[in-house]
C-alpha positions in Angstrom: -33.8 17.2 -8.7 -30.4 16.0 -10.0 -28.9 19.5 -10.2 -30.4 20.7 -6.9 -28.7 17.8 -5.1 -25.4 17.8 -6.9 -23.5 18.9 -3.7 -24.9 15.9 -1.7 -24.0 13.4 -4.5 -20.5 15.0 -5.1 -19.5 15.0 -1.5 -20.6 11.4 -0.7 -17.9 8.7 -0.7 -16.9 8.2 -4.4 -19.6 10.8 -5.2 -18.4 12.3 -8.4 -17.8 8.9 -10.0 -21.3 7.8 -9.0 -22.7 11.0 -10.3 -21.1 10.4 -13.7 -22.6 6.9 -13.8 -26.0 8.3 -12.9 -25.9 10.8 -15.7 -25.0 8.2 -18.2 -27.6 5.8 -16.9 -30.3 8.5 -17.2 -29.0 9.3 -20.7 -29.3 5.8 -22.1 -32.8 5.3 -20.5 -34.2 8.4 -22.0 -34.6 10.3 -18.8 -31.9 13.0 -19.1 -33.6 15.3 -21.7 -37.3 15.7 -22.5 -38.7 14.0 -25.6 -40.1 16.1 -28.5 -43.1 14.7 -30.3 -41.9 16.4 -33.4 -38.7 14.3 -33.5 -38.6 11.8 -36.3 -38.8 8.4 -34.5 -35.9 6.0 -34.2 -37.9 3.5 -36.4 -37.4 5.9 -39.4 -33.7 6.2 -38.5 -33.4 2.4 -38.4 -34.9 2.2 -41.9 -32.3 4.6 -43.2 -29.4 2.7 -41.5 -30.8 -0.6 -43.0 -30.8 1.0 -46.4 -27.2 2.1 -46.0 -26.2 -1.3 -44.7 -27.8 -3.0 -47.8 -25.9 -0.6 -50.0 -22.6 -1.5 -48.3 -23.4 -5.2 -48.6 -24.2 -4.7 -52.3 -20.9 -3.0 -52.9 -19.0 -5.8 -51.0 -17.8 -3.4 -48.3 -19.3 -5.4 -45.5 -20.5 -9.0 -45.2 -24.2 -9.9 -45.4 -25.6 -10.4 -41.9 -27.6 -13.4 -40.8 -31.3 -13.0 -40.1 -31.9 -11.9 -36.5 -34.4 -13.1 -34.0 -36.7 -10.5 -32.5 -35.5 -8.9 -29.2 -37.2 -10.9 -26.4 -39.1 -9.1 -23.6 -36.5 -10.4 -21.1 -33.8 -8.6 -23.0 -35.5 -5.3 -22.4 -34.4 -4.1 -19.0 -36.6 -0.9 -18.9 -39.6 0.6 -20.7 -38.6 2.9 -23.6 -39.9 6.5 -24.1 -42.1 7.1 -27.1 -40.1 7.3 -30.3 -37.2 5.0 -29.1 -36.5 1.5 -30.3 -34.7 -1.6 -28.9 -32.0 -2.7 -31.4 -29.0 -5.0 -31.5 -25.5 -3.8 -32.0 -25.4 -5.4 -35.5 -28.3 -3.1 -36.5 -26.0 -0.1 -36.0 -22.4 -1.0 -36.5 -19.9 -3.6 -37.6 -16.9 -4.9 -35.6 -13.4 -5.1 -37.1 -10.7 -7.2 -35.4 -7.2 -5.9 -34.8 -3.9 -6.7 -36.6 -2.2 -10.0 -35.7 1.6 -9.7 -35.8 4.7 -11.5 -34.5 6.8 -9.9 -31.8 9.7 -9.7 -34.2 7.6 -7.5 -36.5 6.9 -4.8 -33.9 9.2 -1.8 -33.7 9.4 0.9 -31.0 9.9 3.8 -33.5 8.4 4.8 -36.9 10.2 4.0 -40.1 9.4 3.7 -43.8 6.8 1.1 -44.5 5.6 0.8 -40.9 2.2 1.8 -39.5 1.5 2.7 -35.9 -0.7 0.4 -33.9 -2.9 1.3 -30.9 -3.0 -1.1 -28.0 -5.3 -1.5 -25.0 -3.1 0.9 -23.0 -3.9 3.6 -25.5 -7.7 3.4 -24.6 -8.2 5.7 -21.6 -11.7 7.2 -22.0 -10.1 9.0 -25.0 -7.5 7.5 -27.4 -3.9 8.6 -26.5 -1.1 8.2 -29.0 1.7 7.5 -26.5 3.9 4.4 -26.5 2.8 3.2 -29.9 4.2 0.1 -31.7 4.9 0.1 -35.4 4.4 -2.9 -37.7 4.8 -3.5 -41.5 1.9 -1.9 -43.5 1.6 -5.2 -45.4 0.1 -6.8 -42.3 -2.7 -4.3 -42.1 -5.8 -4.6 -44.3 -7.7 -1.6 -45.6 -10.5 -2.4 -43.1 -8.1 -2.2 -40.2 -7.1 1.4 -40.9 -9.0 3.5 -38.3 -11.5 6.0 -39.6 -13.1 9.1 -38.2 -16.2 8.0 -36.2 -14.7 4.6 -35.3 -14.6 3.5 -31.6 -11.5 1.6 -30.5 -12.4 -1.1 -27.9 -10.3 -3.4 -25.8 -11.3 -7.0 -26.5 -8.8 -8.9 -24.4 -7.0 -8.2 -21.1 -6.0 -9.8 -17.9 -8.1 -7.2 -16.1 -11.9 -7.6 -16.4 -12.3 -3.9 -15.8 -10.4 -3.1 -19.0 -12.2 -5.5 -21.3 -14.8 -3.6 -23.3 -13.3 -0.2 -22.6 -13.9 2.0 -25.6 -13.0 5.4 -26.9 -13.9 7.4 -30.0 -11.1 7.7 -32.6 -10.1 11.1 -33.8 -8.0 11.0 -37.0 -4.8 12.6 -35.6 -2.7 10.2 -37.6 -3.1 7.2 -39.9 -3.0 4.1 -37.7 -4.4 0.7 -37.0 -4.9 -1.3 -33.8 -3.5 -4.6 -32.3 -5.1 -8.0 -32.0 -6.3 -7.4 -28.5 -8.4 -4.5 -29.7 -11.3 -4.1 -32.1 -13.0 -1.2 -33.8 -16.8 -0.5 -33.6 -17.6 1.1 -36.9 -21.1 2.7 -37.1 -23.0 2.2 -40.3 -24.1 5.8 -40.0 -22.2 8.4 -38.0 -23.4 8.4 -34.3 -21.9 10.6 -31.6 -24.5 9.0 -29.3 -22.2 5.9 -29.2 -19.8 7.9 -27.0 -22.5 8.1 -24.4 -23.7 4.5 -24.7 -20.2 3.0 -24.7 -19.3 4.9 -21.5 -22.6 3.9 -19.7 -22.9 1.4 -16.8 -25.5 -0.5 -19.0 -22.8 -1.2 -21.6 -20.1 -2.0 -19.0 -22.3 -4.5 -17.3 -23.2 -6.2 -20.6 -19.6 -6.6 -21.7 -18.5 -7.7 -18.3 -21.0 -10.5 -18.4 -20.0 -11.4 -21.9 -16.2 -11.5 -21.4 -14.8 -14.8 -20.3 -11.5 -16.6 -20.1 -8.9 -18.2 -17.8 -6.1 -15.7 -17.1 -7.1 -13.5 -20.1 -10.7 -12.1 -20.4 -11.9 -12.1 -24.0 -14.8 -10.2 -25.5 -16.0 -11.6 -28.8 -17.0 -9.4 -31.7 -20.3 -11.3 -31.8 -21.0 -10.3 -28.2 -20.7 -6.6 -29.2 -22.9 -7.2 -32.2 -25.4 -8.9 -29.9 -25.6 -6.0 -27.5 -29.1 -4.7 -26.7 -29.3 -0.9 -27.2 -32.1 1.5 -26.6 -31.9 3.8 -29.6 -33.3 7.4 -29.4 -34.5 9.5 -32.3 -31.6 11.2 -34.1 -32.6 14.7 -32.9 -32.8 13.5 -29.3 -29.4 11.8 -29.6 -27.9 15.2 -30.3 -29.6 16.7 -27.3 -28.5 13.8 -25.1 -24.9 14.2 -26.2 -24.9 17.9 -25.6 -26.5 17.5 -22.2 -24.0 14.8 -21.1 -21.1 16.9 -22.2 -22.4 19.8 -20.1 -22.9 17.7 -17.0 -19.6 16.0 -17.4 -17.9 19.4 -17.5 -19.8 20.1 -14.3 -18.5 16.9 -12.8 -15.0 17.9 -13.9 -15.4 21.2 -12.0 -16.8 19.4 -8.9 -13.8 17.0 -9.0 -11.3 19.9 -9.5 -13.0 21.8 -6.7 -12.8 18.8 -4.4 -9.1 18.5 -5.2 -8.5 22.2 -4.6 -10.4 22.0 -1.3 -8.3 18.9 -0.3 -5.1 20.8 -1.0 -6.3 23.9 0.9 -7.4 21.6 3.7 -4.1 19.9 3.9 -2.3 23.3 4.0 -4.5 24.5 6.8 -4.1 21.3 8.7 -0.4 21.4 8.3 -0.2 25.0 9.5 -2.3 24.4 12.6 -0.8 21.1 13.5 2.6 22.7 12.8 1.9 25.2 15.7 1.6 22.1 18.0 4.8 20.6 16.7 6.6 23.9 17.1 5.6 24.2 20.7 8.6 24.3 23.0 7.0 23.7 26.4 3.9 21.8 27.6 2.3 25.1 28.6 2.7 26.5 25.1 1.4 23.2 23.6 -1.7 23.4 25.9 -2.4 26.9 24.6 -1.9 26.0 21.0 -4.0 22.8 21.5 -7.0 25.0 22.7 -6.8 27.1 19.5 -6.7 24.0 17.3 -9.5 22.3 19.2 -11.8 25.2 18.4 -11.6 24.1 14.7 -11.9 20.3 15.0 -15.1 20.2 13.0 -13.4 22.0 10.1 -10.1 20.2 10.4 -11.0 16.6 11.2 -13.5 16.0 8.5 -11.5 13.3 6.7 -9.5 10.2 7.9 -6.1 11.5 6.8 -6.6 14.6 9.0 -7.3 12.4 12.1 -4.2 10.4 11.2 -2.1 13.6 11.1 -3.5 14.7 14.5 -2.6 11.3 16.0 0.9 11.5 14.6 1.3 15.0 16.1 0.2 13.6 19.5 2.8 10.8 19.3 5.5 13.3 18.3 4.7 15.6 21.3 4.7 12.6 23.6 8.2 11.4 22.7 9.5 15.0 22.9 8.2 15.6 26.4 5.7 18.3 25.5 2.4 16.4 26.0 2.3 16.7 29.8 4.1 19.2 32.1 7.3 18.2 33.9 7.3 18.0 37.7 10.6 19.1 39.4 9.9 16.6 42.2 10.1 13.6 39.8 13.1 11.4 40.3 15.1 12.0 37.1 15.6 9.3 34.5 19.4 9.2 35.3 18.6 7.7 38.7 16.3 5.2 37.1 19.1 4.1 34.8 21.5 3.7 37.7 19.0 1.4 39.5 18.6 -0.6 36.3 22.4 -0.9 35.9 22.8 -1.9 39.5 20.1 -4.6 39.3 21.7 -6.0 36.1 25.1 -6.2 37.7 23.6 -8.1 40.7 21.9 -10.6 38.4 25.1 -11.1 36.4 27.1 -11.7 39.6 24.5 -14.2 40.7 24.8 -16.0 37.4 21.1 -15.4 36.6 21.7 -13.5 33.4 24.6 -13.2 30.9 26.9 -10.3 31.0 25.7 -7.7 28.4 27.9 -6.3 25.7 28.8 -2.6 26.1 26.6 -0.3 24.0 28.1 2.6 22.1 27.2 6.0 23.7 24.3 8.0 22.0 26.0 10.5 19.6 24.8 14.1 19.1 23.8 13.1 15.5 21.4 10.6 17.0 19.6 13.2 19.2 16.9 14.8 17.0 15.7 17.3 19.6 16.6 18.8 23.0 15.4 16.9 26.0 13.4 18.3 28.9 15.1 18.5 32.3 15.2 15.1 33.9 15.0 13.1 30.6 17.9 10.9 29.2 18.8 9.6 25.8 19.1 5.8 25.9 19.5 2.8 23.7 16.8 0.1 24.0 19.1 -2.6 25.3 20.0 -0.4 28.3 16.4 -0.3 29.6 14.9 -3.6 28.3 15.7 -7.2 27.4 14.8 -8.3 23.9 15.0 -11.6 22.1 13.7 -13.3 18.9 11.1 -16.0 19.1 11.4 -19.7 18.3 12.7 -20.7 14.9 9.9 -22.4 12.9 11.5 -25.6 11.6 9.2 -28.7 11.2 12.2 -31.0 10.6 14.0 -30.0 13.8 11.4 -28.8 16.2 10.0 -31.4 18.6 7.8 -31.6 21.6 4.2 -30.8 22.3 2.2 -28.4 20.2 1.5 -24.9 21.5 -0.1 -21.8 20.1 2.2 -19.1 18.8 2.1 -15.6 17.2 3.6 -14.6 13.9 4.2 -11.1 12.5 0.8 -11.2 10.8 -0.8 -11.4 14.2 0.9 -8.3 15.5 -0.9 -5.2 14.2 -0.5 -1.6 15.4 -2.0 -1.3 18.9 -3.6 -4.8 19.0 -2.9 -8.5 18.5 -5.1 -10.4 16.0 -6.0 -13.8 17.4 -8.2 -14.9 14.6 -5.7 -17.1 12.9 -3.4 -18.8 15.4 -1.0 -21.6 14.4 0.8 -24.2 16.6 4.5 -24.8 17.0 6.4 -27.8 18.6 8.2 -26.9 21.9 10.2 -28.9 24.4 9.4 -28.5 28.1 12.7 -26.7 28.6 11.8 -24.1 26.0 8.4 -23.1 27.5 9.6 -20.4 29.9 12.0 -19.0 27.3 9.3 -18.4 24.6 6.1 -17.9 26.7 4.6 -14.5 26.6 3.8 -12.6 29.8 1.4 -9.6 30.2 3.2 -6.5 29.4 5.5 -8.0 26.8 6.0 -5.8 23.7 6.0 -7.8 20.4 7.8 -6.1 17.5 7.8 -7.3 13.9 11.3 -8.3 12.7 10.2 -8.7 9.1 7.0 -8.3 7.1 6.2 -4.9 8.5 9.4 -4.3 10.6 8.9 -2.2 13.7 5.1 -2.7 13.9 4.3 -3.5 17.5 1.7 -4.4 20.0 1.5 -5.3 23.7 0.5 -8.7 24.9 -1.9 -8.2 27.8 -3.8 -11.5 28.4 -2.7 -13.0 31.8 -4.9 -16.2 31.3 -4.1 -17.3 27.7 -1.0 -19.4 27.1 0.9 -18.1 24.1 4.3 -18.3 22.5 6.1 -16.4 19.7 8.0 -17.2 16.5 11.3 -15.9 15.2 9.6 -13.3 13.0 8.9 -11.4 16.2 11.1 -9.7 18.9 9.8 -9.8 22.5 10.8 -6.8 24.6 10.6 -6.7 28.4 11.4 -3.3 30.0 13.4 -3.2 33.3 13.0 -1.0 36.3 9.2 -0.5 36.0 9.6 1.4 32.7 6.2 1.8 30.9 6.2 -0.6 27.9 3.7 1.7 26.2 6.4 4.4 26.0 8.6 2.1 23.8 5.6 1.3 21.6 4.8 5.1 21.3 8.4 5.8 20.3 8.4 3.0 17.7 5.1 4.1 16.1 6.0 7.8 16.0 9.3 6.9 14.3 7.6 4.5 11.9 4.9 7.0 10.9 7.6 9.7 10.3 9.7 7.3 8.3 12.6 7.5 10.8 12.6 3.8 11.6 13.7 2.8 8.1 17.3 3.7 8.8 17.5 0.8 11.3 16.4 -1.8 8.7 18.6 -4.1 6.7 17.8 -5.7 3.3 17.4 -4.2 -0.2 13.9 -5.4 -1.1 12.7 -7.4 2.0 13.4 -5.3 5.1 14.3 -6.7 8.5 14.7 -5.1 11.9 17.5 -7.3 13.2 18.2 -7.8 16.9 21.4 -5.7 17.0 19.6 -2.7 15.4 16.8 -3.0 17.8 19.2 -3.1 20.8 20.8 0.1 19.5 17.5 1.9 18.8 17.6 5.3 20.5 14.7 6.8 22.4 14.1 9.6 24.9 13.5 8.3 28.5 11.4 10.4 30.9 11.3 10.1 34.7 9.3 7.1 35.8 6.4 9.3 37.2 6.2 11.3 34.0 6.0 8.1 31.9 2.7 7.3 33.6 1.3 10.7 32.9 2.4 10.6 29.2 0.8 7.1 28.7 -2.5 8.3 30.3 -2.6 11.4 28.2 -1.8 9.5 24.9 -4.5 7.0 25.7 -7.1 9.8 26.3 -6.2 11.5 23.0 -6.1 8.3 21.0 -9.6 7.5 22.4 -10.6 10.9 21.1 -9.1 10.1 17.6 -11.0 6.8 17.6 -14.3 8.5 18.5 -13.6 11.1 15.7 -13.0 8.2 13.2 -16.2 6.5 14.3 -18.3 9.7 13.9 -16.8 10.3 10.5 -17.5 6.8 9.4 -21.1 7.1 10.6 -21.5 10.4 8.8 -20.2 8.9 5.6 -22.6 6.0 5.8 -25.6 8.4 6.3 -24.4 10.6 3.5 -23.9 7.6 1.2 -27.4 6.3 2.0 -28.9 9.7 1.3 -27.1 9.9 -2.0 -28.1 6.3 -2.9 -31.8 7.1 -2.1 -31.5 10.2 -4.3 -30.0 8.2 -7.2 -32.8 5.7 -7.0 -35.4 8.4 -6.9 -33.9 10.2 -9.9 -33.4 6.9 -11.8 
């Protein structure tokens, strides 16, 4: 059943990782390979290990262990197959603590009289020998020299996921291990430990046993107290062989998935590239039809839908998403009307005289515009300003709700966590939001924007946000589309200041360049973008629902197999 349903398990979310866990769980529960009545039972193996342990104690090579209480029934999480035995870790191995050394003793390179030490970072499923430290050999006891058959284990880490992580040691060089590590040393050679120490059963046990504030610590006594289901020796060999075979199969499934992901990305890039390369709306419409025929194949993962949405935005700002209409009043006339209205308001003293903006240079024009479009700077078509400075010591007046940059997400405004700011009556009109205002993050995630649309809710905004109000009836959605397209493409970064913390300052926003369509075409573009974004949202929803169903089927299969 496991093999016949590998494809379902492997293609479910996180499928290959869960498949590996299932294989290891079945292995340590005795469900992965059939039992053979002819196998010498584990009880006989335990007698041999006990005899070897007594010999080592007699020779003074290991310490005498304390008498153990019998394993209680509640310590046995499942029923064992015939021939298996429940044992404690101390029945099968000893634990050696790592070398304690001073920072001044550690060197980065080998030298006479120094021994290499493994650290927690060297335990990655297997032991790697990169980035070793070297300490005086006099600090290392004979017991702390790693031997073939040892398992190096992380005993302390700030990450709970790393504590208990173990890997078999292969004697590629003579070395020891640091104080944050330990060595599990089997009394009798046991490749089966490789399976057990990788299993979810072991990981759950050490996670429960590790504790600490800041640093999680796993005591050697906790390892010695582990409950282990021990198979007969012959079955151990069959289990190890079978696990290795199935893990190679998992490797192949993982590699296949990566290959398919690469091939999918190449196909998606090629087909979406035909959309991007379109030079007229008519050509785009024809190319779109060809791509749409392959939606089921192309849009089967979230990143593919993201790529499609970015392509839609790119085509929108380039004037390729909807056809032009020669009867539309060109954007140049719209700009003249906006300028004339501004001059009238300046003359009437209703607004301040604006500073001249530099002309848009050829270097700032990334593509050729359709007929009737114009390159503009934001300040020539919209008014922008920063919100109210948040200063508890200076702000006075009544308390009012306000938005921060954390409230402004792409496409929507999150109203779950609204704070209040003090405002004087004279400041209310200046900082109150009106329906159709575009809010743009100045910092945090500079450039991220959303439109305020609520006509009934009183709301203000803080200095971490720019408020943009277009003039002349210009569609505010068009500015949001341009900002998001540039943000996704990485083009917006050139407008930010700051080495580590980025800011989209007011002057840079005012000089931001975008392509302005005729007023009538703006409405057609916004309508089409809205339709296609709704399609992308539907595709994401269907994909999420499919993944949920797939995950449930895989989970049901895992439970049935286990």
